[in-house]
Every structure is written in C-alpha cells, then in structure tokens.
C-alpha positions, 0 to 999 in steps of 0.5 A: 146861813147865819148859823153857818156864818157864826160858826165859821167866825168862831172857828177863825177866832179860835185858830187866830187865838191859837196862832197868837198863843203859839207866836208868843210862846217861849221855848228854852233850849236846855243842854246837859251832858248827863245820861237821860235818867240822871237826876239833873235831867229828871229835875229839869224835866220837872222844872220845865212842867212847872214853868209850863203849868204856871205860865199857862203854856207860854214858857216851856223847855226842850231838853237835850241830854247826854251831850247832844249839843256838846260834851261836858267841857263845852257846856258853859260856852253853849250857854254863854254864847247863846247856842243853848238858852240853859246848860248844866255846867260841871266846873271840874270839866274846865280846870282853872276856869272857876277857881272860886267855885272850886273851893267848894269842891275841896276834899272834906270841905262841907257846910257844918250843917252837913255834907249831904247835897241838899244842904251844900247845894242850897248853901252854895246857891245862897253864896252865888250872887256875892261870890260866884257870879263874876266867874260866870260871865254872860250867864245868870246862875239859876242854881248851884248843885254839889254832889254827894261826896265822891267815893273811890271806886275800884275794879279789882284791888280792895282798898283796906287802907290809903296805902292800897291806892298807891300805884293805881290809875284812877279816873278824876274830874278836875284839878282837886281830884288830880292833886288828891289822887297824886297825894295818895300815891296813885296816878290820875287819868282824865277819862270822860264819864261816859267812857269809864265803864269800858276803860275799867273793863279793858284795864286802862284804869283801875278806878274812878271817882264817882258818887254812888248815884253816878255808879248807878247812872253810868251802870258801872255795877259790872266793872266796880268791885270795891267802893271806899267810904267816906267820900273824899270830895264833891263836884260842883255844878251850875245851872246857868242861863244865857243873859240875853235869852233871860232879858229877852223874855217878858218880865212876867216870865223872867219873874217866873224863872226866878221864883222857881230857881234859886236856893229853894230849887237847889235844896229840892234838887239836892234832896233828889240827889241825896235820894238818888245817892241812897238808891245808888248805894243800894245798887252797889250792894245789889251788884255785890260791890264791897263798900269799905269804910276807912277807920278813924286813924285812916280818916285822920291820915287823909285829912293831914294829906289834903289840908295842904291842898286846901290851903294852897287852893285858897291862897291861890284865889286870895293872891288873885285878888278874889276873897277865897278865904272869906268864900271858903269860910262862909261855905263851910260855916 
C-alpha cells in the first residue's frame, strides 16, 4: 500500500510539473506570405527550433506560411495589430509606407562590400535602430533582409539590349521598380507573386522582376525563357514583432529573442538566400532559361537611366524631414 501511494504521488507530481510547464510555455504566431519552401520559412523554422532548444521548450513558434493569415500588403499590420506576434514584411507591397527603408532598394545601390544578401542584409539590420525603427511603429525589428538583386525575367523576347524591353508588360514590386520599368520604356504591371506564373502563361504579362531564388520558389521554369543580368535592384524585408507581445514575455525570453536575431541572424539568413540564389540560377539553367548579360556599355546606360530615380527618392525623404541622404550614404558606404 505504501509503495502504491508513493507511485501515485510521483505520478501526480509529474503531471503537475508538466501542467505548470505547459501553462508557462509561450508560442509565437509567425506569419509569412511566402511559399512553404521559401528561404524565409526555412530560416524561421530553424530559428524556432533554436528558441525551443535554448529555452528548454518555454518558447516556440507556430509558422503560418503562404499568406494563411493575410496577403503580402497586410503582413505589417498583422504584427502591428497583434493579429500575429511576428510577420515578414515586404516593404514594396505597401508603396509609400516605408520611404526611408525604400532607399536601400534603389537601383544599383548596394554596400561597397558587395551586393550579396549576406552583406546587404547585415548592413541594413545594423542601421535599422538609428534610421528605420520610426517607420515600423508598434513593432520591434528583429532583422532586416535584402534580396539578391532582382533580374528581369521574360517569357518570349530575348533582351539583348535595354531597348528590347520597350513596350513589354513587366510585373513589378514597389514604386522603385515601377519607376525603373517605366524609364526603360516598358509598362509596369502590379501582379501578386503567386499569380505570376499563370499571368505569364496566358500572356497577360511579358515578364516579371524576381531574383533567381524566387523564380525557383514560384516554379517559373515553364514560363520564363530569358533572364537579364546584372540584377537591377533589390527588395527589402523586415521580420518584425509586435511590441506588446515582446514586452509580455519574461525577461529571459526577451533576452533570448534579442540574442538570436539582429545583424548576425540577418547575415546568416542572407547567406542562406545567397545559397538559394545560386541554386535558383542552376534551376534556371536546368530549365533552359537563357541568361543574358548586359555589356559594359549597356550597364553604363542603365546607370544613367536610374540615377535621377535615386536622387529624386533621396531628396523626397530629405524634404520630409528625415535623413535620407545620411541613411543612403551609410548603407552604400
């Protein structure tokens, strides 16, 4: 009888401890609009596993990819309102809302160290506390990300020169790409990323701006025949967390989040994106996509075309009372 009583007490204590652990565990709802296999979702899954391990199971994430909680333009508001604890924001999805951040997406504008994502994502994250936090109210920036430069991918017409782009209908993301496409004599078309394949197949658009990684992620190998290098500009992202959700966490879990994000996480993610870009380029080659490289003369012409766009964007931010030129110079330093 005594042995049975001790066993029952032991079982009760175990259940009680498990209940307490369960009650104290925190699960963060994370939203992305990107397809399940995208690098962002893979990185967030890895980060979630790291949080769970280092917190002893006290902090986990629940990932909702592919726009389950809302489309790309709503991602920031999902986090700011608390509908999601964390979301991945594509700044270009809401034109005009993030003018300072948008300067990092200017054509041919990258840190002097290089245009690869590991470098640009880390640099942008380093600058975020000083320059970009005010553009993300109600949220805490965990890390920033800059895509490998986006290429113009076309269904039928081979772009031997910039003039070959005139008259084409090209899917864009954000005001910068809209202006750039217009300056090249083409027509910008606002098609959601997930609808590009069908739009190109049906001839609604002639092309789309994507890095190679996204060409692979959205499986565009059947509709894209040509890609133009070098990449003309990048797109910026932010992983943001609702401030109230962050502040509600125990101090040790807040510290864990901060220790596992920031510039180091941005660089790690950027390296993953760069690896994905290399794989995406191989995907393009394997699917018979002809990768066309502009010669030096065409690159010089492109630079002359986009410089007024860059200057006008910087001046607009400066005139609004924000340090646009200082931020741009710090980013491209």
